[in-house]
Backbone as XML, in Angstrom:
<?xml version="1.0"?>
<chain id="A" units="angstrom">
  <residue number="1" name="UNK">
    <atom name="N" x="35.233" y="151.165" z="58.980"/>
    <atom name="CA" x="36.389" y="152.117" z="59.027"/>
    <atom name="C" x="36.251" y="153.286" z="58.026"/>
  </residue>
  <residue number="2" name="UNK">
    <atom name="N" x="34.960" y="153.646" z="57.885"/>
    <atom name="CA" x="34.686" y="154.684" z="56.768"/>
    <atom name="C" x="35.256" y="155.999" z="57.313"/>
  </residue>
  <residue number="3" name="UNK">
    <atom name="N" x="35.327" y="156.231" z="58.605"/>
    <atom name="CA" x="35.957" y="157.487" z="59.100"/>
    <atom name="C" x="37.321" y="157.757" z="58.605"/>
  </residue>
  <residue number="4" name="UNK">
    <atom name="N" x="38.048" y="156.610" z="58.539"/>
    <atom name="CA" x="39.558" y="156.626" z="58.055"/>
    <atom name="C" x="39.519" y="157.002" z="56.609"/>
  </residue>
  <residue number="5" name="UNK">
    <atom name="N" x="38.491" y="156.539" z="55.911"/>
    <atom name="CA" x="38.465" y="156.915" z="54.408"/>
    <atom name="C" x="38.170" y="158.388" z="54.282"/>
  </residue>
  <residue number="6" name="UNK">
    <atom name="N" x="37.234" y="158.884" z="55.006"/>
    <atom name="CA" x="36.833" y="160.385" z="54.975"/>
    <atom name="C" x="37.922" y="161.166" z="55.293"/>
  </residue>
  <residue number="7" name="UNK">
    <atom name="N" x="38.631" y="160.935" z="56.450"/>
    <atom name="CA" x="39.814" y="161.718" z="56.864"/>
    <atom name="C" x="40.932" y="161.698" z="55.839"/>
  </residue>
  <residue number="8" name="UNK">
    <atom name="N" x="41.242" y="160.392" z="55.346"/>
    <atom name="CA" x="42.294" y="160.197" z="54.405"/>
    <atom name="C" x="41.985" y="161.047" z="53.136"/>
  </residue>
  <residue number="9" name="UNK">
    <atom name="N" x="40.821" y="161.037" z="52.740"/>
    <atom name="CA" x="40.453" y="161.838" z="51.522"/>
    <atom name="C" x="40.527" y="163.276" z="51.653"/>
  </residue>
  <residue number="10" name="UNK">
    <atom name="N" x="40.046" y="163.741" z="52.837"/>
    <atom name="CA" x="40.177" y="165.219" z="53.218"/>
    <atom name="C" x="41.638" y="165.593" z="53.275"/>
  </residue>
  <residue number="11" name="UNK">
    <atom name="N" x="42.413" y="164.828" z="53.867"/>
    <atom name="CA" x="43.874" y="165.066" z="53.975"/>
    <atom name="C" x="44.467" y="165.308" z="52.487"/>
  </residue>
  <residue number="12" name="UNK">
    <atom name="N" x="44.129" y="164.448" z="51.655"/>
    <atom name="CA" x="44.569" y="164.504" z="50.199"/>
    <atom name="C" x="44.011" y="165.648" z="49.507"/>
  </residue>
  <residue number="13" name="UNK">
    <atom name="N" x="42.804" y="166.070" z="49.800"/>
    <atom name="CA" x="42.147" y="167.209" z="49.275"/>
    <atom name="C" x="42.750" y="168.494" z="49.688"/>
  </residue>
  <residue number="14" name="UNK">
    <atom name="N" x="43.209" y="168.490" z="50.974"/>
    <atom name="CA" x="43.810" y="169.599" z="51.610"/>
    <atom name="C" x="45.208" y="169.898" z="50.926"/>
  </residue>
  <residue number="15" name="UNK">
    <atom name="N" x="45.860" y="168.825" z="50.677"/>
    <atom name="CA" x="47.230" y="168.917" z="49.995"/>
    <atom name="C" x="47.010" y="169.454" z="48.530"/>
  </residue>
  <residue number="16" name="UNK">
    <atom name="N" x="46.014" y="168.955" z="47.807"/>
    <atom name="CA" x="45.743" y="169.446" z="46.478"/>
    <atom name="C" x="45.289" y="170.960" z="46.551"/>
  </residue>
  <residue number="17" name="UNK">
    <atom name="N" x="44.540" y="171.288" z="47.477"/>
    <atom name="CA" x="44.035" y="172.686" z="47.561"/>
    <atom name="C" x="45.195" y="173.665" z="47.787"/>
  </residue>
  <residue number="18" name="UNK">
    <atom name="N" x="46.199" y="173.219" z="48.655"/>
    <atom name="CA" x="47.361" y="174.126" z="48.884"/>
    <atom name="C" x="48.190" y="174.322" z="47.565"/>
  </residue>
  <residue number="19" name="UNK">
    <atom name="N" x="48.251" y="173.364" z="46.681"/>
    <atom name="CA" x="48.918" y="173.527" z="45.458"/>
    <atom name="C" x="48.131" y="174.326" z="44.413"/>
  </residue>
  <residue number="20" name="UNK">
    <atom name="N" x="46.907" y="174.191" z="44.343"/>
    <atom name="CA" x="46.035" y="174.777" z="43.300"/>
    <atom name="C" x="44.590" y="175.129" z="43.834"/>
  </residue>
  <residue number="21" name="UNK">
    <atom name="N" x="44.235" y="176.400" z="43.997"/>
    <atom name="CA" x="42.929" y="176.778" z="44.454"/>
    <atom name="C" x="42.557" y="178.141" z="43.726"/>
  </residue>
  <residue number="22" name="UNK">
    <atom name="N" x="41.273" y="178.381" z="43.781"/>
    <atom name="CA" x="40.787" y="179.673" z="43.107"/>
    <atom name="C" x="41.465" y="180.826" z="43.792"/>
  </residue>
  <residue number="23" name="UNK">
    <atom name="N" x="41.981" y="181.777" z="42.909"/>
    <atom name="CA" x="42.612" y="183.104" z="43.477"/>
    <atom name="C" x="41.641" y="183.705" z="44.483"/>
  </residue>
  <residue number="24" name="UNK">
    <atom name="N" x="42.123" y="184.023" z="45.674"/>
    <atom name="CA" x="41.422" y="184.733" z="46.662"/>
    <atom name="C" x="40.569" y="183.999" z="47.535"/>
  </residue>
  <residue number="25" name="UNK">
    <atom name="N" x="40.454" y="182.629" z="47.262"/>
    <atom name="CA" x="39.553" y="181.782" z="48.129"/>
    <atom name="C" x="40.461" y="181.288" z="49.165"/>
  </residue>
  <residue number="26" name="UNK">
    <atom name="N" x="39.899" y="181.076" z="50.370"/>
    <atom name="CA" x="40.612" y="180.528" z="51.555"/>
    <atom name="C" x="39.728" y="179.386" z="52.071"/>
  </residue>
  <residue number="27" name="UNK">
    <atom name="N" x="40.485" y="178.276" z="52.353"/>
    <atom name="CA" x="39.810" y="177.125" z="53.038"/>
    <atom name="C" x="40.680" y="176.482" z="53.927"/>
  </residue>
  <residue number="28" name="UNK">
    <atom name="N" x="40.315" y="176.342" z="55.124"/>
    <atom name="CA" x="41.055" y="175.696" z="56.250"/>
    <atom name="C" x="40.262" y="174.806" z="57.105"/>
  </residue>
  <residue number="29" name="UNK">
    <atom name="N" x="40.877" y="173.718" z="57.619"/>
    <atom name="CA" x="40.141" y="172.914" z="58.442"/>
    <atom name="C" x="40.023" y="173.691" z="59.866"/>
  </residue>
  <residue number="30" name="UNK">
    <atom name="N" x="39.005" y="173.357" z="60.606"/>
    <atom name="CA" x="38.872" y="174.033" z="61.919"/>
    <atom name="C" x="40.108" y="173.756" z="62.887"/>
  </residue>
  <residue number="31" name="UNK">
    <atom name="N" x="40.525" y="174.795" z="63.508"/>
    <atom name="CA" x="41.627" y="174.662" z="64.459"/>
    <atom name="C" x="40.959" y="174.520" z="65.829"/>
  </residue>
  <residue number="32" name="UNK">
    <atom name="N" x="41.559" y="173.502" z="66.629"/>
    <atom name="CA" x="41.030" y="173.248" z="67.932"/>
    <atom name="C" x="41.943" y="173.896" z="69.037"/>
  </residue>
  <residue number="33" name="UNK">
    <atom name="N" x="41.370" y="174.196" z="70.164"/>
    <atom name="CA" x="42.156" y="174.821" z="71.193"/>
    <atom name="C" x="43.617" y="174.146" z="71.546"/>
  </residue>
  <residue number="34" name="UNK">
    <atom name="N" x="43.653" y="172.863" z="71.298"/>
    <atom name="CA" x="44.968" y="172.213" z="71.641"/>
    <atom name="C" x="45.974" y="172.219" z="70.442"/>
  </residue>
  <residue number="35" name="UNK">
    <atom name="N" x="45.548" y="172.988" z="69.367"/>
    <atom name="CA" x="46.438" y="173.074" z="68.226"/>
    <atom name="C" x="46.274" y="172.081" z="67.165"/>
  </residue>
  <residue number="36" name="UNK">
    <atom name="N" x="45.418" y="171.116" z="67.318"/>
    <atom name="CA" x="45.248" y="170.156" z="66.280"/>
    <atom name="C" x="44.113" y="170.685" z="65.312"/>
  </residue>
  <residue number="37" name="UNK">
    <atom name="N" x="43.896" y="169.996" z="64.266"/>
    <atom name="CA" x="42.934" y="170.479" z="63.273"/>
    <atom name="C" x="41.796" y="169.415" z="63.185"/>
  </residue>
  <residue number="38" name="UNK">
    <atom name="N" x="40.571" y="169.845" z="62.962"/>
    <atom name="CA" x="39.431" y="168.992" z="62.726"/>
    <atom name="C" x="39.157" y="168.913" z="61.305"/>
  </residue>
  <residue number="39" name="UNK">
    <atom name="N" x="39.568" y="167.911" z="60.577"/>
    <atom name="CA" x="39.442" y="167.845" z="59.235"/>
    <atom name="C" x="37.996" y="167.582" z="58.848"/>
  </residue>
  <residue number="40" name="UNK">
    <atom name="N" x="37.034" y="167.359" z="59.738"/>
    <atom name="CA" x="35.653" y="167.205" z="59.457"/>
    <atom name="C" x="34.794" y="168.532" z="59.413"/>
  </residue>
  <residue number="41" name="UNK">
    <atom name="N" x="35.442" y="169.617" z="59.761"/>
    <atom name="CA" x="34.831" y="170.979" z="59.696"/>
    <atom name="C" x="35.866" y="171.973" z="59.010"/>
  </residue>
  <residue number="42" name="UNK">
    <atom name="N" x="35.338" y="172.470" z="57.969"/>
    <atom name="CA" x="36.222" y="173.481" z="57.233"/>
    <atom name="C" x="35.647" y="174.811" z="57.167"/>
  </residue>
  <residue number="43" name="UNK">
    <atom name="N" x="36.442" y="175.922" z="57.274"/>
    <atom name="CA" x="35.956" y="177.287" z="57.077"/>
    <atom name="C" x="36.402" y="177.756" z="55.747"/>
  </residue>
  <residue number="44" name="UNK">
    <atom name="N" x="35.632" y="178.216" z="54.999"/>
    <atom name="CA" x="35.886" y="178.672" z="53.635"/>
    <atom name="C" x="35.459" y="180.055" z="53.363"/>
  </residue>
  <residue number="45" name="UNK">
    <atom name="N" x="36.178" y="180.801" z="52.632"/>
    <atom name="CA" x="35.893" y="182.129" z="52.327"/>
    <atom name="C" x="35.987" y="182.349" z="50.852"/>
  </residue>
  <residue number="46" name="UNK">
    <atom name="N" x="34.912" y="182.892" z="50.234"/>
    <atom name="CA" x="34.779" y="183.099" z="48.749"/>
    <atom name="C" x="34.840" y="184.512" z="48.501"/>
  </residue>
  <residue number="47" name="UNK">
    <atom name="N" x="35.721" y="185.069" z="47.704"/>
    <atom name="CA" x="35.749" y="186.417" z="47.370"/>
    <atom name="C" x="34.709" y="186.734" z="46.331"/>
  </residue>
  <residue number="48" name="UNK">
    <atom name="N" x="34.270" y="187.945" z="46.348"/>
    <atom name="CA" x="33.177" y="188.398" z="45.339"/>
    <atom name="C" x="33.822" y="188.679" z="43.956"/>
  </residue>
  <residue number="49" name="UNK">
    <atom name="N" x="33.108" y="188.715" z="42.937"/>
    <atom name="CA" x="33.667" y="188.886" z="41.642"/>
    <atom name="C" x="33.897" y="190.366" z="41.306"/>
  </residue>
  <residue number="50" name="UNK">
    <atom name="N" x="35.046" y="190.682" z="40.764"/>
    <atom name="CA" x="35.389" y="192.016" z="40.407"/>
    <atom name="C" x="34.432" y="192.635" z="39.391"/>
  </residue>
  <residue number="51" name="UNK">
    <atom name="N" x="34.136" y="193.825" z="39.391"/>
    <atom name="CA" x="33.159" y="194.465" z="38.464"/>
    <atom name="C" x="31.759" y="194.263" z="38.765"/>
  </residue>
  <residue number="52" name="UNK">
    <atom name="N" x="31.388" y="193.740" z="40.018"/>
    <atom name="CA" x="30.016" y="193.644" z="40.349"/>
    <atom name="C" x="29.699" y="194.562" z="41.526"/>
  </residue>
  <residue number="53" name="UNK">
    <atom name="N" x="28.461" y="194.620" z="41.941"/>
    <atom name="CA" x="28.102" y="195.416" z="43.007"/>
    <atom name="C" x="28.696" y="194.862" z="44.388"/>
  </residue>
  <residue number="54" name="UNK">
    <atom name="N" x="29.127" y="193.620" z="44.369"/>
    <atom name="CA" x="29.629" y="192.930" z="45.542"/>
    <atom name="C" x="31.162" y="192.902" z="45.561"/>
  </residue>
  <residue number="55" name="UNK">
    <atom name="N" x="31.779" y="193.669" z="44.622"/>
    <atom name="CA" x="33.255" y="193.654" z="44.598"/>
    <atom name="C" x="33.783" y="194.055" z="45.842"/>
  </residue>
  <residue number="56" name="UNK">
    <atom name="N" x="34.908" y="193.306" z="46.258"/>
    <atom name="CA" x="35.561" y="193.571" z="47.535"/>
    <atom name="C" x="35.021" y="192.902" z="48.726"/>
  </residue>
  <residue number="57" name="UNK">
    <atom name="N" x="33.970" y="192.133" z="48.549"/>
    <atom name="CA" x="33.322" y="191.401" z="49.676"/>
    <atom name="C" x="33.874" y="190.082" z="49.739"/>
  </residue>
  <residue number="58" name="UNK">
    <atom name="N" x="33.720" y="189.476" z="50.927"/>
    <atom name="CA" x="34.261" y="188.151" z="51.154"/>
    <atom name="C" x="32.981" y="187.424" z="51.840"/>
  </residue>
  <residue number="59" name="UNK">
    <atom name="N" x="32.830" y="186.228" z="51.423"/>
    <atom name="CA" x="31.560" y="185.468" z="51.871"/>
    <atom name="C" x="31.963" y="184.204" z="52.575"/>
  </residue>
  <residue number="60" name="UNK">
    <atom name="N" x="31.864" y="184.184" z="53.879"/>
    <atom name="CA" x="32.330" y="182.993" z="54.648"/>
    <atom name="C" x="31.273" y="181.902" z="54.645"/>
  </residue>
  <residue number="61" name="UNK">
    <atom name="N" x="31.695" y="180.615" z="54.738"/>
    <atom name="CA" x="30.807" y="179.486" z="54.914"/>
    <atom name="C" x="31.578" y="178.430" z="55.655"/>
  </residue>
  <residue number="62" name="UNK">
    <atom name="N" x="30.787" y="177.506" z="56.248"/>
    <atom name="CA" x="31.369" y="176.459" z="56.941"/>
    <atom name="C" x="30.881" y="175.118" z="56.205"/>
  </residue>
  <residue number="63" name="UNK">
    <atom name="N" x="31.947" y="174.230" z="55.971"/>
    <atom name="CA" x="31.559" y="172.900" z="55.420"/>
    <atom name="C" x="31.617" y="171.856" z="56.490"/>
  </residue>
  <residue number="64" name="UNK">
    <atom name="N" x="30.647" y="171.096" z="56.743"/>
    <atom name="CA" x="30.643" y="170.018" z="57.784"/>
    <atom name="C" x="30.627" y="168.714" z="57.034"/>
  </residue>
  <residue number="65" name="UNK">
    <atom name="N" x="31.675" y="167.823" z="57.110"/>
    <atom name="CA" x="31.687" y="166.471" z="56.572"/>
    <atom name="C" x="31.376" y="165.499" z="57.550"/>
  </residue>
  <residue number="66" name="UNK">
    <atom name="N" x="30.776" y="164.362" z="57.097"/>
    <atom name="CA" x="30.526" y="163.223" z="57.966"/>
    <atom name="C" x="31.483" y="162.212" z="57.743"/>
  </residue>
  <residue number="67" name="UNK">
    <atom name="N" x="31.430" y="161.204" z="58.481"/>
    <atom name="CA" x="32.384" y="160.029" z="58.368"/>
    <atom name="C" x="32.069" y="159.270" z="57.051"/>
  </residue>
  <residue number="68" name="UNK">
    <atom name="N" x="30.903" y="159.519" z="56.411"/>
    <atom name="CA" x="30.515" y="158.890" z="55.149"/>
    <atom name="C" x="31.127" y="159.623" z="53.958"/>
  </residue>
  <residue number="69" name="UNK">
    <atom name="N" x="31.823" y="160.765" z="54.113"/>
    <atom name="CA" x="32.453" y="161.440" z="53.016"/>
    <atom name="C" x="33.465" y="160.512" z="52.339"/>
  </residue>
  <residue number="70" name="UNK">
    <atom name="N" x="33.692" y="160.372" z="51.097"/>
    <atom name="CA" x="33.072" y="161.183" z="49.990"/>
    <atom name="C" x="31.761" y="160.522" z="49.443"/>
  </residue>
  <residue number="71" name="UNK">
    <atom name="N" x="31.316" y="159.450" z="49.960"/>
    <atom name="CA" x="30.111" y="158.922" z="49.487"/>
    <atom name="C" x="28.816" y="159.809" z="49.795"/>
  </residue>
  <residue number="72" name="UNK">
    <atom name="N" x="28.918" y="160.558" z="50.734"/>
    <atom name="CA" x="27.788" y="161.544" z="51.085"/>
    <atom name="C" x="28.441" y="163.040" z="51.104"/>
  </residue>
  <residue number="73" name="UNK">
    <atom name="N" x="27.837" y="163.904" z="50.581"/>
    <atom name="CA" x="28.465" y="165.315" z="50.402"/>
    <atom name="C" x="28.433" y="166.029" z="51.760"/>
  </residue>
  <residue number="74" name="UNK">
    <atom name="N" x="29.244" y="167.020" z="51.786"/>
    <atom name="CA" x="29.286" y="167.865" z="52.993"/>
    <atom name="C" x="28.008" y="168.756" z="53.075"/>
  </residue>
  <residue number="75" name="UNK">
    <atom name="N" x="27.838" y="169.305" z="54.296"/>
    <atom name="CA" x="26.740" y="170.230" z="54.473"/>
    <atom name="C" x="27.336" y="171.605" z="54.469"/>
  </residue>
  <residue number="76" name="UNK">
    <atom name="N" x="26.798" y="172.591" z="53.852"/>
    <atom name="CA" x="27.264" y="173.878" z="53.725"/>
    <atom name="C" x="26.435" y="174.842" z="54.641"/>
  </residue>
  <residue number="77" name="UNK">
    <atom name="N" x="26.997" y="175.727" z="55.431"/>
    <atom name="CA" x="26.318" y="176.569" z="56.236"/>
    <atom name="C" x="26.913" y="177.967" z="56.199"/>
  </residue>
  <residue number="78" name="UNK">
    <atom name="N" x="26.115" y="179.058" z="55.984"/>
    <atom name="CA" x="26.482" y="180.458" z="55.950"/>
    <atom name="C" x="26.064" y="181.017" z="57.297"/>
  </residue>
  <residue number="79" name="UNK">
    <atom name="N" x="26.757" y="182.140" z="57.686"/>
    <atom name="CA" x="26.363" y="182.869" z="58.908"/>
    <atom name="C" x="24.872" y="183.171" z="58.931"/>
  </residue>
  <residue number="80" name="UNK">
    <atom name="N" x="24.239" y="183.138" z="60.019"/>
    <atom name="CA" x="22.804" y="183.405" z="60.306"/>
    <atom name="C" x="22.532" y="184.783" z="59.814"/>
  </residue>
  <residue number="81" name="UNK">
    <atom name="N" x="21.506" y="184.917" z="58.933"/>
    <atom name="CA" x="21.111" y="186.214" z="58.426"/>
    <atom name="C" x="21.926" y="186.728" z="57.328"/>
  </residue>
  <residue number="82" name="UNK">
    <atom name="N" x="22.972" y="186.001" z="56.812"/>
    <atom name="CA" x="23.819" y="186.412" z="55.824"/>
    <atom name="C" x="23.136" y="186.626" z="54.483"/>
  </residue>
  <residue number="83" name="UNK">
    <atom name="N" x="22.234" y="185.709" z="54.077"/>
    <atom name="CA" x="21.483" y="185.647" z="52.909"/>
    <atom name="C" x="20.039" y="185.331" z="53.171"/>
  </residue>
  <residue number="84" name="UNK">
    <atom name="N" x="19.116" y="186.096" z="52.622"/>
    <atom name="CA" x="17.683" y="185.827" z="53.052"/>
    <atom name="C" x="17.145" y="184.622" z="52.482"/>
  </residue>
  <residue number="85" name="UNK">
    <atom name="N" x="17.802" y="184.028" z="51.421"/>
    <atom name="CA" x="17.242" y="182.795" z="50.865"/>
    <atom name="C" x="17.599" y="181.536" z="51.619"/>
  </residue>
  <residue number="86" name="UNK">
    <atom name="N" x="18.257" y="181.600" z="52.728"/>
    <atom name="CA" x="18.800" y="180.366" z="53.438"/>
    <atom name="C" x="17.737" y="180.007" z="54.487"/>
  </residue>
  <residue number="87" name="UNK">
    <atom name="N" x="17.826" y="178.768" z="54.898"/>
    <atom name="CA" x="17.059" y="178.283" z="55.996"/>
    <atom name="C" x="17.498" y="179.108" z="57.245"/>
  </residue>
  <residue number="88" name="UNK">
    <atom name="N" x="16.538" y="179.167" z="58.229"/>
    <atom name="CA" x="16.832" y="179.977" z="59.442"/>
    <atom name="C" x="18.147" y="179.782" z="60.154"/>
  </residue>
  <residue number="89" name="UNK">
    <atom name="N" x="18.536" y="178.427" z="60.152"/>
    <atom name="CA" x="19.781" y="178.175" z="60.869"/>
    <atom name="C" x="21.076" y="178.293" z="59.944"/>
  </residue>
  <residue number="90" name="UNK">
    <atom name="N" x="20.924" y="178.904" z="58.674"/>
    <atom name="CA" x="22.015" y="179.100" z="57.799"/>
    <atom name="C" x="22.272" y="178.176" z="56.789"/>
  </residue>
  <residue number="91" name="UNK">
    <atom name="N" x="21.518" y="176.951" z="56.743"/>
    <atom name="CA" x="21.703" y="176.029" z="55.779"/>
    <atom name="C" x="21.294" y="176.489" z="54.411"/>
  </residue>
  <residue number="92" name="UNK">
    <atom name="N" x="21.847" y="175.790" z="53.412"/>
    <atom name="CA" x="21.585" y="176.085" z="52.032"/>
    <atom name="C" x="20.478" y="175.160" z="51.561"/>
  </residue>
  <residue number="93" name="UNK">
    <atom name="N" x="19.315" y="175.734" z="50.935"/>
    <atom name="CA" x="18.288" y="174.893" z="50.539"/>
    <atom name="C" x="18.558" y="173.996" z="49.370"/>
  </residue>
</chain>
């Protein structure tokens, strides 16, 4: 029943995120067409740092969780071609 553990943990982390998260960052579980949410896939946006060449930018990524979470970490994926140092499919090395 590890899937129940993963989903329970993600539900608790979602509640904690709503109360306290980095300013400007946005993280949401994936919304499905029927209006439900998929807690196993999250869309996250990181704002760039003020005073840098990237100021004003927002950097999207997707976090994919497995049923083994939190024992195994999520996989992070950025949009294809977003950063040249990523794997071809957008995975982080």
